[in-house]
C-alpha positions in Angstrom: -32.4 11.8 -30.9 -31.6 8.1 -31.1 -32.0 5.7 -28.2 -27.9 5.1 -28.5 -27.4 8.7 -28.1 -30.0 9.2 -25.2 -28.2 6.4 -23.4 -24.8 8.2 -23.9 -26.0 11.2 -22.1 -27.4 9.3 -19.0 -24.3 7.3 -18.4 -20.8 8.7 -18.2 -18.0 7.0 -19.5 -15.6 5.2 -16.9 -12.9 7.2 -15.6 -9.6 6.0 -16.3 -7.7 4.7 -13.4 -4.9 7.0 -12.2 -2.2 7.2 -9.5 -0.7 10.1 -7.4 2.9 9.7 -8.0 6.1 11.4 -6.9 9.9 10.6 -7.0 11.5 10.8 -3.3 14.5 9.8 -1.5 13.3 7.6 1.2 15.0 7.2 4.8 15.2 3.9 6.7 13.3 3.7 9.7 15.9 4.6 12.0 16.7 7.6 10.0 12.8 8.5 10.0 12.9 8.1 13.8 15.9 10.5 14.0 14.0 13.1 12.2 11.0 12.8 14.3 13.2 13.1 17.5 15.0 16.1 16.2 11.6 18.0 15.4 9.4 17.2 18.6 10.4 20.6 20.4 9.6 22.5 17.1 6.1 20.7 16.7 5.0 22.2 19.9 6.6 25.8 19.2 5.1 25.7 15.7 1.5 24.7 16.8 1.4 22.5 14.0 0.9 18.7 13.6 3.9 16.5 13.3 4.3 14.2 10.0 3.8 10.5 10.6 7.1 9.0 11.1 6.4 6.2 8.4 5.8 9.2 6.1 9.0 11.2 6.5 10.9 11.5 3.1 12.7 14.0 0.7 10.7 14.5 -2.5 12.7 14.9 -5.4 9.8 15.5 -7.9 5.8 15.3 -7.5 4.4 14.2 -10.8 0.8 14.2 -9.4 -2.4 12.4 -11.0 -1.2 9.8 -13.6 -3.0 7.6 -15.7 -2.2 4.0 -14.6 -1.1 3.1 -18.0 2.0 5.6 -17.9 3.3 4.6 -14.8 5.7 2.3 -16.7 6.9 5.4 -18.6 8.1 6.9 -15.1 9.6 3.7 -14.3 11.7 3.8 -17.5 12.6 7.6 -16.7 13.7 6.9 -13.4 16.1 4.1 -14.6 17.6 6.2 -17.3 18.4 8.8 -14.6 19.6 6.6 -12.2 22.0 4.8 -14.9 23.4 8.1 -16.0 23.5 9.9 -12.4 26.2 7.8 -10.5 28.1 9.4 -7.9 31.8 9.1 -7.2 31.4 7.6 -4.1 28.3 5.5 -2.3 26.3 5.9 -0.2 25.9 9.7 -0.5 25.8 11.6 2.9 23.4 14.6 3.9 23.4 16.5 7.0 20.3 18.3 8.4 20.8 20.5 11.3 18.6 23.6 10.3 14.7 24.2 10.5 12.9 26.4 7.8 9.3 27.7 8.4 7.4 28.2 4.9 4.5 30.3 5.8 2.5 29.8 2.6 2.3 26.2 2.8 2.4 26.4 6.7 5.0 23.5 6.7 8.4 23.4 8.8 11.2 21.8 6.9 14.6 20.4 7.8 17.1 21.6 5.1 20.4 20.1 4.5 23.4 22.3 4.9 26.4 20.1 4.1 28.2 18.2 2.5 28.3 20.4 -0.8 29.0 17.3 -3.1 26.0 15.3 -2.0 23.9 18.3 -1.8 24.8 19.4 -5.5 24.2 15.7 -6.5 20.8 15.7 -5.2 19.9 18.8 -6.9 20.9 17.6 -10.1 19.3 14.5 -9.6 15.8 16.3 -9.1 16.6 18.4 -12.0 17.1 15.4 -14.4 13.9 13.7 -13.3 12.0 17.0 -13.9 13.7 17.6 -17.3 13.0 14.0 -18.6 9.4 13.8 -17.1 8.4 17.0 -18.9 10.1 16.1 -22.1 7.8 12.8 -21.8 4.6 15.1 -21.6 4.4 14.8 -17.8 3.2 17.9 -16.1 5.1 18.0 -12.5 3.8 20.4 -9.9 4.8 24.0 -10.3 3.9 24.7 -6.7 7.3 26.1 -5.3 7.5 25.2 -1.6 5.9 21.6 -1.4 7.4 20.4 -4.7 10.8 22.1 -3.7 11.1 24.3 -7.0 11.1 27.9 -6.7 10.0 30.4 -9.5 13.6 29.8 -11.6 12.7 26.0 -11.2 15.7 25.6 -8.8 15.2 22.8 -6.6 15.5 23.0 -3.0 16.2 19.7 -1.1 14.0 19.7 2.1 12.3 17.1 4.3 8.8 18.2 5.7 8.5 17.4 9.5 5.4 19.6 10.3 2.2 20.3 8.7 -0.2 23.2 9.6 2.7 25.0 11.1 1.2 28.9 12.1 4.5 30.1 13.4 8.4 29.5 13.2 10.0 28.1 16.3 11.9 30.0 18.4 15.5 28.5 17.2 16.2 27.4 13.7 18.8 24.9 14.6 17.8 21.2 15.2 19.8 18.0 16.3 21.9 17.1 13.4 20.3 14.2 11.5 23.0 12.4 9.2 21.2 10.7 6.2 22.9 8.2 4.0 21.3 7.3 0.7 22.2 5.0 -2.3 18.7 4.8 -4.1 15.7 6.9 -5.0 12.2 5.6 -5.4 8.8 6.2 -7.1 6.0 6.5 -4.9 2.0 6.0 -4.8 0.2 8.6 -2.7 -3.1 7.8 -1.4 -5.2 10.4 0.2 -8.5 10.2 2.2 -7.7 9.8 6.0 -6.1 11.9 8.5 -2.7 11.3 6.7 -1.8 10.4 3.5 -0.5 6.7 2.7 2.6 6.2 0.8 3.6 3.0 -1.0 6.8 2.6 -2.8 6.3 1.4 -6.3 10.0 0.7 -7.4 13.4 1.7 -6.3 16.2 2.7 -8.4 19.9 2.2 -7.1 22.1 4.7 -8.0 25.0 2.4 -9.2 27.4 2.1 -12.0 26.1 -1.4 -12.2 22.9 -0.2 -13.7 24.7 1.6 -16.7 24.0 0.1 -20.1 26.9 -2.0 -21.5 
């Protein structure tokens, strides 16, 4: 064995920098506070821990660990989706007034019940992101509940409000929260402490102004 070969065995190559990324619709602070207020009784009833107010969001697609150099590809995908997924009216509006307890991941989620148009648009938006990311060689999460996709890859919009929820609350209803939005975002998720830290990498407005001319 040569000296150079021995050195290669003793020293590992440095790992490529990566980021834990996902696409989401991000509420403003007032909306996040409204969700937290609506879930306060359910937190106690479920025996779980409330998601920090600043972390409340609706995941569209969890991409997962991604090489730093490929972040630009996800940004390009998001821009294409945003420019081709323009609703008739903006902002879009979702109404959340129901809670669901998902036993396997032990989470309590708020789920939108209406209106039908914006709800269908949100589902199509998530599916478009998933289709284009997969075509580009990314491997989005296949875990059904946290990622929002079931076995048939049908997206279920939801906002996780409680983690480690060991039981369902006595009532599935919640104080209604109206959420208006006109963009989605790419988020960098960093773990290590008691709660994840999220940083928005870039925002993508849903506007006809973004369409290529």
